[in-house]
TORPA-386987 format. One record per residue: residue in one letter; z, x, y of N, C-alpha, C in turn; residue number from 1. Coordinates in steps of 0.1 Angstrom, whole numbers. Each point is the difference from the previous one (the first is absolute). Layout:
! TORPA-386987
ATOM type  n.pz  n.px  n.py ca.pz ca.px ca.py  c.pz  c.px  c.py seq
ATOM    a     Z     X     Y     Z     X     Y     Z     X     Y NUM
...
//
This chain:
! TORPA-386987
ATOM type  n.pz  n.px  n.py ca.pz ca.px ca.py  c.pz  c.px  c.py seq
ATOM    m   128    28  -207     9   -10     6    -4   -14    -3   1
ATOM    d     8    -8    -7    -4   -14    -3     2    -9    11   2
ATOM    r    -5   -13    -2     1   -10    11    14    -2     4   3
ATOM    r     9    -1    -9    14    -3     3     6    11     8   4
ATOM    s    -3    13    -3     5    11     8    -6     0    14   5
ATOM    l   -12    -3     0    -7    -1    14     7    -9     9   6
ATOM    l     2   -12    -5     6   -10     8    15     3     4   7
ATOM    k     7     6    -9    13     5     3     0    10    10   8
ATOM    g   -10     9     0     0    11    10    -7    -4    13   9
ATOM    a    -5   -12     0    -8    -4    12     9    -7    10  10
ATOM    l    13     3     0     9    -6    10     0   -15     0  11
ATOM    a     3    -5   -12     2   -14    -2   -12    -9     3  12
ATOM    v   -12     5    -5   -12    -9     1     2   -11   -10  13
ATOM    p    -1   -13     4     1   -11    -9   -10     1   -11  14
ATOM    a     4    -7   -11    -9     0   -12   -14    -4     3  15
ATOM    a    -2    -9     9   -13    -5     4    -9    10     6  16
ATOM    g     6    12     4    -7    11     6    -1     0    15  17
ATOM    l     7    -9     7     1    -1    14     8    11     6  18
ATOM    l    -4     5    11     9     9     8    11    -8     5  19
ATOM    t    11     7     4    11    -6     7    -3    -4    14  20
ATOM    a    -1   -12     3    -5    -5    13    11    -2    10  21
ATOM    a    -3     4    12     9    -3    11    -6   -11     8  22
ATOM    p     8    -8     8    -5   -11     7   -11     5    10  23
ATOM    a   -10    -8     2   -11     4     9    -5   -13     7  24
ATOM    p    -5     2    12    -6   -12     7   -11    -7    -8  25
ATOM    q    -9     9    -7   -10    -6    -8     3     4   -14  26
ATOM    s     3   -10    -8     5     2   -14   -12     6    -8  27
ATOM    t     4    10    -9   -10     5   -10     5    -4   -14  28
ATOM    a     8   -11     0     5    -4   -13   -12    -5    -9  29
ATOM    a     1     4   -13   -12    -3    -9     0   -15    -3  30
ATOM    p   -12    -5    -2    -1   -14    -5     7    -1   -14  31
ATOM    q     2   -13    -4     7    -2   -12    -8     7   -12  32
ATOM    r     7     5    -9    -7     7   -11    -8    -9    -9  33
ATOM    s     1   -13     2    -8    -9    -8   -15     0     5  34
ATOM    a    -2     5    12   -13     1     5    -8    11    -7  35
ATOM    a   -12    -1    -2    -8    10    -7    -2    12     9  36
ATOM    p     2    12    -5    -2    12     8   -15     0     5  37
ATOM    a    -1     5    12   -14     1     6    -8    11    -8  38
ATOM    p   -13    -3    -2    -8    10    -7    -5    10    10  39
ATOM    f     3    13    -2    -6    10     8     1    13    -8  40
ATOM    n    -8    10     5     0    13    -7     9    10     8  41
ATOM    v     5    10    -7    10     9     5    -5    15    -2  42
ATOM    l    -1     7    10    -4    14     0    12     9     0  43
ATOM    i     2     8   -10    12     9    -1    -4    14    -1  44
ATOM    g     9     9     6    -2    14    -1    11     6   -10  45
ATOM    d    -4     6   -10     9     6   -10     2    15     2  46
ATOM    v    12     3     5     4    14     3     0     8   -13  47
ATOM    s     3    -6   -11     1     7   -13   -14     5    -4  48
ATOM    s   -10    -8    -1   -13     4    -4    -9     4    11  49
ATOM    g     3    -3    12    -8     3    12   -12    -9     2  50
ATOM    r     0   -11    -8   -11   -10     1     3   -13     7  51
ATOM    i   -10    -6     5     1   -13     7    -6   -11   -10  52
ATOM    y     8   -11    -1    -4   -11    -9     0   -13     7  53
ATOM    l   -10    -9    -5     0   -14     5     3    -9   -12  54
ATOM    f    10    -9     2     4   -10   -10     0   -14     6  55
ATOM    d    -1   -10    -9     3   -14     3    15    -1    -1  56
ATOM    r     6    -5    11    15    -1     1     5    -9   -11  57
ATOM    n    -8    -9    -6     5   -10   -10    -2     5   -14  58
ATOM    k    -5    13    -2    -1     6   -13     7    13    -1  59
ATOM    p     3     4   -12     7    13    -2    -7    11     6  60
ATOM    f     7    10     5    -6    12     6    -3    10   -11  61
ATOM    t    -8    -3   -10    -3     9   -11   -15     4     1  62
ATOM    d    -4    10    -8   -13     5     0   -10   -11    -3  63
ATOM    a     3    -9    -8   -10   -11    -4    -3    -9    12  64
ATOM    h     9     0    11    -2    -9    11    -4     8    13  65
ATOM    i    -3    12    -1    -5     8    12   -13    -6     5  66
ATOM    k     0    -4    12   -12    -6     6    -9    10     8  67
ATOM    w     7    11     4    -7    11     8    10    11     0  68
ATOM    q    -5    12     0     9    12     1    -8    12     6  69
ATOM    l     8     9     5    -6    12     6    10    11    -1  70
ATOM    n    -6    12    -2     8    13     1    -4     6    13  71
ATOM    p     8    -2    11    -5     4    13    -1    15     3  72
ATOM    a    -7     3    10    -3    14     3    14     7     4  73
ATOM    g     0    13    -3    12     8     3    10    -1   -12  74
ATOM    s    10     8     0    10     0   -10    13    -5     7  75
ATOM    g     8    -6    -9    13    -4     6     2   -15    -2  76
ATOM    h     9    -6     8     4   -14    -1    -9    -9     8  77
ATOM    p    -4   -11    -6    -7   -10     8    10    -8     9  78
ATOM    m    -1     3    13    10    -5     9    -5   -13     8  79
ATOM    e   -13    -2     1    -5   -12     6   -14    -3    -5  80
ATOM    h    -3   -13    -1   -13    -5    -6    -2   -14     5  81
ATOM    r   -10    -2     8    -3   -13     5   -15    -2     2  82
ATOM    f    -5   -12    -3   -14    -4     2    -3    -4    14  83
ATOM    r   -11     4     5    -5    -5    13   -15    -2    -1  84
ATOM    d    -5    -8    10   -14    -4     1    -7     9    10  85
ATOM    t   -12     4    -3    -8     7    10   -14    -6     1  86
ATOM    h    -7     2    11   -14    -5     1    -9     9    -8  87
ATOM    a     2    13     1   -10    10    -6     2     3   -15  88
ATOM    d    13    -1    -4     3     5   -14     5   -12    -9  89
ATOM    g     1   -12     5     6   -11    -7    15     2    -1  90
ATOM    q     6    -5   -11    14     1    -2     4    14    -4  91
ATOM    i    10     6     6     4    13    -3    15     0    -4  92
ATOM    l     4    11    -6    14     3    -3     4    12     9  93
ATOM    l    11    -2     8     6    11     7    12     5    -9  94
ATOM    a     1    13    -1    11     5    -9     4    14     6  95
ATOM    v    13     2    -2     6    14     2     8     4   -12  96
ATOM    t    -1    12    -3     8     6   -11     6    13     5  97
ATOM    g    11     4    -6     5    13     5    13     4    -7  98
ATOM    t     5    11     4    13     6    -4     7     5    12  99
ATOM    p    13     4    -1     7     4    12    -7    12     8 100
ATOM    g   -10     6    -6    -7    12     6   -13    -3     6 101
ATOM    s    -7   -10    -5   -14    -3     5    -4   -14    -5 102
ATOM    g   -12    -4     5    -5   -13    -4   -15    -2     3 103
ATOM    t    -5   -11    -5   -14    -3     2    -2   -15     4 104
ATOM    a    -8    -2    10    -4   -14     3   -14    -2    -5 105
ATOM    s    -3   -12    -5   -13    -2    -6    -4   -15     2 106
ATOM    i   -13    -2    -1    -6   -13     1   -10    -2   -11 107
ATOM    y     1   -11    -8    -9    -3   -11    -7   -13     2 108
ATOM    r   -13    -1    -4    -6   -13     0     5    -7   -13 109
ATOM    r     4   -12     2     7    -7   -10    -9    -3   -12 110
ATOM    r   -12    -5     2    -8    -5   -11    -4    11   -10 111
ATOM    d    -2    12     4    -4    11    -9    10    12     0 112
ATOM    k    10    -1     8    11    11     0    -6    13     6 113
ATOM    k   -11    -1     7    -6    12     6     9     6    11 114
ATOM    l     3    13    -1     8     6    11    -9     2    12 115
ATOM    l     4    -7    11    -8     0    12     4    11    10 116
ATOM    w    13     3    -1     6    10    10    14     4    -5 117
ATOM    s     3    12     3    14     5    -2     3    11    10 118
ATOM    a    13     2     2     4    10     9    14     6    -4 119
ATOM    d     2    13     2    13     5    -3    10    -4    11 120
ATOM    i    12    -3    -3    10    -3     9    11    10    -1 121
ATOM    p     4     7    11     9    12    -1    14    -4    -1 122
ATOM    n     4   -12    -2    14    -4    -4    -1   -10   -11 123
ATOM    y    11    -7    -1     1   -10   -12    -4   -14     5 124
ATOM    p   -12    -4    -3    -5   -13     5     6   -12    -7 125
ATOM    h     4   -10     8     6   -12    -6    -8   -13     3 126
ATOM    a    -9     1     9    -7   -12     4   -14     3     6 127
ATOM    i    -9    -9    -1   -13     1     6    -5   -14     4 128
ATOM    e    -7    -1    11    -5   -12     5   -13     2     8 129
ATOM    r    -8   -11     1   -13     1     6     0   -11    11 130
ATOM    a    -5     3    12    -2   -10    10   -15    -4     0 131
ATOM    p    -2   -13    -3   -14    -5     0    -6     0    14 132
ATOM    g   -13     0     1    -6     1    14    -2    15     3 133
ATOM    t    11     7     3    -2    14     3    -2     9   -13 134
ATOM    g     5    -5   -11    -1     8   -12     9    11    -1 135
ATOM    v    10     1     9    10    11     1     9    -2   -12 136
ATOM    v     3    12    -7    10     0   -11    12     8     5 137
ATOM    v    12    -4    -3    12     7     3     8     2   -13 138
ATOM    v     5    12    -1     9     4   -12    14     4     5 139
ATOM    a    10    -6    -6    14     4     4     6     8   -11 140
ATOM    g     6    11     4     6     9    -9    13     6     5 141
ATOM    r    10     1    -9    12     7     4    -1    15    -2 142
ATOM    s    10     8     5    -1    14    -1     0     5   -14 143
ATOM    k    -4    13    -2     1     6   -13    15     2    -4 144
ATOM    g     2     3   -13    13     3    -4     8   -11    -7 145
ATOM    a    13     2    -1     8   -10    -7    -1   -14     7 146
ATOM    g     3   -10    -8    -3   -14     6    13    -6     6 147
ATOM    g    -1   -13     1    11    -8     5     3     4    15 148
ATOM    g    12    -1     4     4     3    14    -1    15     3 149
ATOM    t    -3     9    -9     0    14     3   -13     5     5 150
ATOM    a   -11    -9    -1   -13     4     6     1    -1    15 151
ATOM    k    -4    11     7     3     0    14   -12    -5     9 152
ATOM    g   -12     2    -5   -11    -3     8    -9   -12    -5 153
ATOM    g   -12     0     4   -10   -10    -4   -10    -2    11 154
ATOM    s   -11    -7    -4   -11    -1    10   -10   -11    -5 155
ATOM    l    -8    -4    10   -11    -9    -2   -13     7     2 156
ATOM    h    -9    -1   -10   -13     7     0   -11   -10     3 157
ATOM    v    -8     3    10   -10   -10     4   -14     5    -3 158
ATOM    f    -8    -8    -6   -14     3    -4    -9   -11     6 159
ATOM    r   -11     5     5   -10    -9     7   -13     1    -8 160
ATOM    p    -8   -11     0   -13     1    -7   -10     7    10 161
ATOM    a    -8     9    -6   -11     7     8   -13    -7    -3 162
ATOM    g     0   -10    -9   -12    -8    -4     4   -14    -4 163
ATOM    g    -8    -7    -7     2   -14    -3     7    -2   -13 164
ATOM    h     3    11    -8     6    -2   -13    14     7     0 165
ATOM    s     7    -4   -10    14     6    -2    -1    15    -3 166
ATOM    g   -10     4    -6    -2    15    -3    -2     8    12 167
ATOM    s    -2    -6    12    -2     8    12    13     4     8 168
ATOM    l    11    -4    -6    13     2     8     3    15     2 169
ATOM    v     4     3    12     4    13     4    13    -1     8 170
ATOM    r     7    12     0    13     0     7    -2    -2    15 171
ATOM    a     9    -8     6     0    -3    14    12     6     7 172
ATOM    g     0    13     2    11     7     7    11     4    -9 173
ATOM    a    10     6     6    12     5    -7     9   -12    -5 174
ATOM    p     7     2   -11     9   -10    -5    10    -4    11 175
ATOM    i     4   -13     0    10    -5    10    14     1    -6 176
ATOM    p     9     7     6    14     0    -6     6   -14    -2 177
ATOM    f     5    -3   -12     7   -12    -2    10     2   -11 178
ATOM    f    13     0     3    10     4    -9     0    -9   -12 179
ATOM    q     0     6   -12     1    -7   -13   -11   -11    -1 180
ATOM    a   -12     2     4   -10   -11     0    -3    -5   -14 181
ATOM    h     2   -13    -2    -1    -6   -13    -9   -12    -1 182
ATOM    g    -1    -8    11    -7   -13    -1   -10    -2    11 183
ATOM    l   -11    -7    -4   -11    -3    10    -5   -14    -3 184
ATOM    l    -4    -7    11    -7   -13    -2    -8    -3    13 185
ATOM    w   -13    -3    -2    -8    -5    11     2   -14     2 186
ATOM    d     2    -4    13     2   -14     5   -12    -5     7 187
ATOM    p    -8    -8    -6   -13    -5     6     3    -9    12 188
ATOM    r    11    -7     0     4    -9    10     3     7    13 189
ATOM    l     8    10    -1     4     8    12    -9    12     2 190
ATOM    e    -8     3   -10    -9    12     1     9    13     2 191
ATOM    r    10     1    -9     9    12     0     2     5   -14 192
ATOM    m     2    13     0     4     7   -13    15     1     0 193
ATOM    w     7    -7    -9    14     1    -1     4    12    -9 194
ATOM    a    10     7     4     5    12    -8    15    -1    -1 195
ATOM    a     5     5   -12    15     0    -2     4    13    -6 196
ATOM    g    12     4     4     5    12    -6    13     5     7 197
ATOM    g     9     7    -7    12     5     6     9   -12     4 198
ATOM    s     1    -3    13     8   -12     4    -9    -9     8 199
ATOM    v   -13     2     0    -9    -7    10   -11    -8    -6 200
ATOM    l    -3   -12     6   -12    -7    -2    -7    -1    13 201
ATOM    t   -12     3     1    -7     0    13   -15    -3    -2 202
ATOM    a    -7    -3    11   -14    -4    -1    -9    10     9 203
ATOM    y   -12     2    -5    -9     8     8   -13    -7     3 204
ATOM    r    -6     2    12   -14    -4     2    -9    11    -4 205
ATOM    i   -11    -3    -5   -10    10    -4   -11     0    11 206
ATOM    v    -1    12     6    -9     1    11   -12     9    -5 207
ATOM    t   -12    -4     1   -11     7    -5   -11     2    10 208
ATOM    t    -7    11    -1   -13     2     7   -10     4   -11 209
ATOM    a   -12     3     4   -11     4    -9     4    11    -9 210
ATOM    n     9     9     5     3    12    -7    15     3    -2 211
ATOM    s     8   -10     2    15     2    -1     7   -13    -4 212
ATOM    a    12     2    -4     9   -11    -4    14     5     2 213
ATOM    k     9    -8     6    14     4     2     9   -12    -1 214
ATOM    l    12     3    -4    11   -11     0     8     1    13 215
ATOM    v     2   -11     7     8    -1    12    11   -10    -3 216
ATOM    e    13     5     0    11    -9    -3     1   -12    10 217
ATOM    d     3   -11    -6     3   -12     8    15    -1     0 218
ATOM    t     6     7    10    15     2     0     8   -13     1 219
ATOM    g    -7   -11     5     7   -13     1     2    -6   -14 220
ATOM    r    -6     6   -10     1    -6   -14     8    11    -9 221
ATOM    r     8     8     6     8    10    -7    13    -6    -4 222
ATOM    l     4     1   -12    13    -5    -5     7    11    -8 223
ATOM    t    13     3     3     7    10    -7    12    -6    -8 224
ATOM    g     7     8    -7    11    -5    -8    -2    -1   -15 225
ATOM    f   -12     3    -5    -2     0   -14     6    13    -6 226
ATOM    h     2    -1   -14     5    12    -7   -10     4   -10 227
ATOM    h    -9     9     4   -11     5    -9    -8   -11    -6 228
ATOM    p    -9    -6     8    -9   -11    -5    -9     5   -12 229
ATOM    h    -2    -8   -10    -8     3   -11   -13    -7     1 230
ATOM    d     0   -13     4   -12    -8    -1    -2    -9    12 231
ATOM    l   -13    -3     3    -3    -8    12   -11    -9    -4 232
ATOM    q     2   -13     0    -9   -10    -5    -1   -12     9 233
ATOM    p   -11    -7    -1    -1   -13     7     8   -11    -7 234
ATOM    d     3   -11     6     6   -11    -6   -12   -10    -2 235
ATOM    h    -5    -2   -12   -12    -9    -2     3   -14     2 236
ATOM    q    13    -4     1     4   -14     3     3    -2    15 237
ATOM    h     4    11     7     3    -1    14    -6    12     7 238
ATOM    p   -13    -2     4    -8    11     6     6     6    13 239
ATOM    g    10    -7     6     6     5    12    11    10    -2 240
ATOM    r     2     4   -12    10    10    -2    -4    11   -10 241
ATOM    l     7    11     1    -2    11   -10    12     1    -9 242
ATOM    l    -3     6   -12    11     2   -10     2    15    -1 243
ATOM    v    12     4     1     4    15    -1    11     1   -10 244
ATOM    t    -2    10    -9    11     4    -9     5    14     5 245
ATOM    d    14     2    -2     5    13     2    11     2   -11 246
ATOM    t     7    11     1    10     3   -10    10   -11    -2 247
ATOM    n     3    -7    11    11   -10    -1    -4   -15    -2 248
ATOM    g   -13    -3     1    -4   -14    -1   -14    -3     3 249
ATOM    v    -3   -13     2   -13    -5     3     1    -9    13 250
ATOM    y    -9     2     9     1    -6    13   -13    -7     4 251
ATOM    a     1   -10     8   -11    -6     7     1     3    15 252
ATOM    v   -11     4     6    -1     3    14    -9   -10     7 253
ATOM    d     4    -7     9    -8    -9     8    -8     8    10 254
ATOM    k   -13    -1    -2    -9     9     9     0    -4    14 255
ATOM    s     3   -12     3     0    -4    15    13     4     7 256
ATOM    t    11     0    -7    13     3     6     5    14    -4 257
ATOM    m    -5     5   -11     4    13    -6    15    -2    -5 258
ATOM    k     4   -12    -4    13    -2    -5     0     2   -15 259
ATOM    r    10     7    -5     1     3   -15    10   -10    -6 260
ATOM    t    -4    -5   -12     9    -9    -7     1     6   -15 261
ATOM    t    12     1    -5     2     5   -13    -3   -11   -10 262
ATOM    l    -9     2    -9    -4   -10   -10     8     2   -13 263
ATOM    h     1    13    -4     7     3   -13     7    13     2 264
ATOM    s    12     1    -7     8    12     1    -1     9   -12 265
ATOM    r    -9    -2    -9    -2     8   -11    -5    14     5 266
ATOM    k     7    11    -5    -4    13     5   -11     6    -9 267
ATOM    l    -7    10     6   -10     8    -7   -12    -8    -4 268
ATOM    v    -4   -10     8   -12    -8    -3   -12     9     5 269
ATOM    k    -9     3    -8   -11     8     3   -12    -7     5 270
ATOM    s    -2   -12    -5   -11    -9     5     4   -14    -1 271
ATOM    y    -4    -8    10     3   -15     0   -11    -8     6 272
ATOM    v    -4   -10    -7   -12    -9     4     5   -14     0 273
ATOM    h    -4    -7    10     2   -15     1   -13    -7    -1 274
ATOM    h    -4    -5   -11   -13    -6    -2    -1   -13     7 275
ATOM    s   -12    -5     3    -2   -12     7     6   -12    -7 276
ATOM    s     1     0   -13     6   -10    -7    16    -1     1 277
ATOM    g     5    10     6    15     1     1     6    10   -10 278
ATOM    e    -8     4   -10     4    10   -10     5    13     7 279
ATOM    q    11     5    -5     5    14     4    -3     9   -11 280
ATOM    m    -6    12     3    -2    10   -10     5    13     5 281
ATOM    w     7     7    -8     7    13     5     1    10   -11 282
ATOM    t     1    13     4     3    11    -9    12     7     7 283
ATOM    g     7     8    -8    11     7     5     6    10   -10 284
ATOM    a     8     9     6     7    10    -8    14    -6    -3 285
ATOM    v     7     7    -9    14    -4    -3     8    13     1 286
ATOM    p    13    -2     4     9    12     2     1     8   -13 287
ATOM    g    -2    13     1     0     8   -12   -12     1    -8 288
ATOM    g   -11    -8     4   -12     0    -7   -11     8     7 289
ATOM    n   -12    -2    -4   -11     7     7    -1    -4    14 290
ATOM    a    -2     9     9     0    -3    15   -11    -8     4 291
ATOM    f   -11     0    -8   -12    -8     4     1   -15    -4 292
ATOM    g     7    -2   -11     1   -14    -4     2    -1   -15 293
ATOM    t    -4   -12    -6     2    -2   -14   -13    -4    -6 294
ATOM    k     0    -5   -12   -13    -4    -6    -3   -15     3 295
ATOM    y     9    -6     8    -1   -15     3    -6    -3    13 296
ATOM    v    -8   -11     0    -4    -7    12     7   -14    -1 297
ATOM    h     7    -4    11     8   -12    -1    -7   -11     8 298
ATOM    f     1   -13    -6    -5   -12     6    11   -10     0 299
ATOM    d     2    -6    12    12    -9     1    -3   -14    -6 300
ATOM    k   -12    -5     2    -3   -14    -4     2    -3   -15 301
ATOM    s    -5     9    -8     1    -2   -15    12     6    -5 302
ATOM    g     6     9     7    11     8    -5    -4    11   -10 303
ATOM    v   -13     3     0    -5    10    -9    -1    13     7 304
ATOM    a     5    11    -7    -3    13     5   -10     7   -10 305
ATOM    r   -12     2     5   -10     6    -9     2    15    -1 306
ATOM    a     0     5   -12     2    14    -3   -12     7    -4 307
ATOM    r    -3    11     5   -11     9    -5     7    11    -8 308
ATOM    a    -1     0   -13     7     9    -9    -3    15     4 309
ATOM    g    10     8     2    -2    14     3    -3     3    15 310
ATOM    a    -1   -11     8    -4     2    14    12     1     9 311
ATOM    v    -3     6    11    10    -1    12    -8    -5    11 312
ATOM    v     2   -13     4    -8    -7    10     7     2    14 313
ATOM    y    -7     7     9     5     1    13    -4   -12     9 314
ATOM    k   -13    -3     1    -4   -12     8    -8    -9    -8 315
ATOM    a     2   -13     3    -9   -11    -5    -6    -7    11 316
ATOM    r   -13    -2    -1    -8    -6    11    -8   -12    -5 317
ATOM    l    -3   -10     9    -8   -11    -4   -15     5     0 318
ATOM    d    -7    -7    -9   -15     3    -1    -6    -9    11 319
ATOM    t     0     6    12    -5    -7    12    -5    10    10 320
ATOM    t   -10    -4     8    -4     9    11     5    -5    13 321
ATOM    a     8   -11     0     5    -6    12    11     9     6 322
ATOM    y    -1     2    13    11     7     7    12    -8     2 323
ATOM    l    -2   -13     4    11    -9     3    -3   -13    -7 324
//
């Protein structure tokens, strides 16, 4: 699929690469294209090759410009990949891979790519997150079987450290039912683990003892009305809100009021990032195309859509360990 066909199939995405924006109390309109694009690195998961790649957003996504890459543990699709900081292991990569029948959660030390920990996930994992302080890791997975709205179940899997390093993680109780679990994000300001899936965005407190860890829902922060959420991210320009994508659009959620605002009406957005510079970065599928996405990562400021030849990019992440 060439660039022209992609834009035609992307429900009237302007040539500059912007999503179709709806009015919002806080504008996410891009700066003028005369401004130089912000320099940052982009971590992508390629469903086609099963590999994770790091690129400079201002250079072509070709083999010659790979800054870091990994073939993660387990077989299947790389569904999530994010860098986090730890006291004991330095900077780590959290990753999940899987298929509709099974999956794997894994943690790697970034500097030497050493596998520190992995665990089998008995459904199709789509997200992984770590809570600093407690060291608790949560994995979100939807049920086995066919995808989309036909998947009936889903769960959150909780792992707690039995020692001081990431390799000591052990399961902490039975999985917590969560329909179509897709997104996770730790919130250091509220000390909550946000989770999204099905029609719900909600938050959990993490309660730990010396030998246990559990999630307790903060029901006052539960918001319904989504249509199969795909991604859950911070807003790096507005830390007081979350960014959620679902089948029908991209939304901002004010964490203090739990009010949802539609930012963009482009359908099938699989990942969406708002950089601190104001840059918007997104990936998405097109009607009739691969359900995971295309070979493109879109940037609104420069109007450039970076393509990784032969790839199918599900999620694109910033090279940052910052939660918010």
